[in-house]
C-alpha positions, 0 to 999 in steps of 0.5 A: 811310190806316190799315192794318188787320190781317185775322184770324178774329177780326176787323179790327184797326187797325195802331198807326201810329207814328214812327221815333223811337217804335221806335227807327230812327235816320236814318243808323244804320238808315234809311240802312243799310237802304236802302242795301242795298235802294235799289229800295224807294224808288227802282227800277232804281238802283245805289248808288255811294256813301254820305255822299258829299261830294267837295267843298271843303265837306266838312260837306256830304254826300249820303246815298245816290248812285246810277246808274239803268239809263240812266246818270243819277245819283240823289241821295237824301235820307232823313229820318225828321222828320214834315215832311221839313225842308229836304231839298228845298233840299239835294237840289238843292245836291247834284245841282248838285254832283255834275252834271259827274261822269264815268264815270271818276270814278263808278267811282272813287267806286264802288270806295271805297263797295265797299271801305268796305261789304267788297266790295273784291273786286268790279271797280267798272268792270265792276260798273258796265258790267254794271249799265248793260248797256254793253259799253264806257263811253258817255261821251256818255250817261253823267250827262245828267242827275240825278234826286232821290229825297226819302224821309221819313216825312211832307212838308211843304206847303211842301216839296210846293209846292216840288217840284211847282214844280221838276217843272214846270220839268223837275227829276226829283224824287220824294217817297217816304213811309216810314210806319211801323206797330207790330204786336206788336213788328214794324215794318211801313213802308208805302212809297208814292211821293206825288209825281208819282203813279205813275200820272202819272209816265210822262206827266210824264217824256215831257212833261219830255223833250219840253220838254227837247229843245225848249230845246236845239234852240233855244238849246244848238246840239244837232243834231237835223237829220233825214235823207233816206235812199234804200235801192235804190228806197225812199226815207224823207224826213226821218227821225232819225238813230237811225231812219236807221241802224236802217232801213239795218240792217233793209234789209241784213239783208232781203237776207241780211247777218247782224246780226253783221256789221253790228255789227262795222262800229259801232266802240266798240259792237259788242256794243250794236248788237243784243240777241238771243234764241234763236227766231224769237219774237213781240214778247211772247216776245222781251220775256219771254225778254230780261228773263228773260235779264237777270234771271239775269245775262246782258246787261242789257235795257231795253226803251225802248232798242231797236226792239221792236216786231214789225215791227222785229225782225229774225229770222234763222237761228233767233234773233230781234234787236232794234236799239239806238236809243241813237246819238250823233253821232260814233257815228252818222256813223262807223257810217253811213259805214262801212256805206254804204262796205262795202255799197256794192252795196246802193244806200245813200245819205243826206242832211240833209233837203232 
C-alpha cells in the first residue's frame, strides 16, 4: 500500500524504493540498527547475541538471538532481498540448534555479546533476570519454546505458504515486512507484521497453546492432575494446581495472614509470589500502577503471569497484591505442603481429584 505525504500544497505519493537503492546493507546497516531497536520487529525482546553460531558448523549463524518476557528464545532472521530467500528454512534449522539452551548458557552468550558491544561493565546474569522479572533463575520455565521472527522487504508466495503451514503445526513464526521509502533523501520504513495478522495473533496463540497441552497430556507424560481442595467448610473440586495454591493463599489472607508471610514459605521464589502496588485499588488502577513501576525500572510486571481480576486481587494494609499463576510441579508441591503444615489450624487439605 502506498504512503502519501500530506502538505498545504496537496498530497504527494512517497517514492517506494529498495534497500539497495538507498545503500542500506543487510548486515552492516539493518542488523546493526535493529540490534539496538529490536522492539521495532519483535516487541518485549532482549537481544543476547548477534551472529550467533556456537555449533560445529560455524558458517551457519543466527542474525540476532533474543529472549522474550516469558523466557522463550527468539530467533531473528533478516533479509533485505525482495522475496526473503529461503530464510524460513534457515530459521527452523537455527531454532532447532538453540532449543536446548539453558539459562546459564544464555548468560554466558549474553556476556560475550555485551562485551562485544562495549557494555562489558553490565552484569549479564542480573540484566537477564531483571528483564524476565525473576529474582532467581526459573530453569523449568526458561527456553520452553523458540519463537521465529522473519524480517524482510518482501516475502515470496512460497515462503508465506511455508510459514502458514508451520503455524498450523504449532511453530511460532512471524513475518515482518520492512518496506523502505525515499522522502527527499530521508529513508522511511513501513514496518508491518503480515503473518500472522496482528488481530488474529492472540487467537492463534491460544489455539496453539491448547494443542500443545493436549499433545503433552497424551504423549509426554506431563502432569496435568487436578486436585480437590478443602479450605475449612469450603470445597473446590477438580481445580488445576496453580488455582489450588492461589485459592489457598487468598483464603489465608482473608483470615488475616500477611501476604509476605505466605511468600516466605515458597522457597526459591519468595519475591515472585506476589506483585504489589501502593493503595487498595481496582484492577484498572493496579495494572496502571504496576506497568508504571515496571517501566520506571522497578520489578518487572506482565499481566498474563498474575491473577489480576478485581475479585482475585488481595487488598491488605494499604496495598494491593496480585498472586503469581506461574507454578512448576516441584515448586507447587513444596509450597503447598509447607503452607498446609504451617497453617494447620486453618483446615487446609488437598488431594488428587477423586
